[in-house]
Phi, psi and omega in degrees: 000162183287123178248355180276184180280325182279140185290151177271131179266127179251125177254000174204166178243150169230162176301317182294322178297315181294319179297318178296319179296317178297320178294324179297329181275000176098007178269153163279145183206135179226144177271127182233138174281130176234090184071240180262000182243164175255148173229162173248128176253138180202191180207149175217139178053030178085000178250133174289147173213163175234155174246122175250162185241144188252274191274103179290142174288137186298128174080004183230116179287137172080005179244131187229156177271347181202169175214166175229131172272129181224137175239121181254125180237127179289146179258132174238120181085195182272151173247147172303137181302327181268008182300304181298308178300325178299314178299312185294332178283327186261342184252145190257323193264345184222147179247152177245140178218162173252124178240096183059241181265026179227147165266135180236119174262129187227139174223124179275147175230123183240137178245008180307132180090348178097132175224163178274161175298330178294328175297318179294322175299317177298324178293321178296320177291323175296318178300317176302318179295316177303316179298317179300313180297320180297316179299317180293320178300320181287335182275344179296142176293152179295127177273126177246150179293132175272138179290144179250000000 
């Protein structure tokens, strides 16, 4: 990783680069084989998350133009019908979806055109904030319309 003063420009991602950035931000991070692809496993705010990779660079194994940070949370019981739309309407950097019996919080990171390593550190810090906001969002009591 870059230890000098000038930022390192990244034009692609690898699992090891993302794991190194996460470690630099103070997280534990491990690269795990998932079938034919690699993922990075880590945790923030007490919730485990993974980083998966999307658009592979043509002709180059293990190098990608983007990745997605995802946190999967199992659902027990019923959810308010407006929970997912409420999050997606009010939050800007990450989207929430329901995948079967899981809530999935996702945030895309794209390096197309080149970004600095400092930008990736900032994305990790943003993800930490998104996770914190998500926990607070889930702890809020369900708001119901009061009869008038």
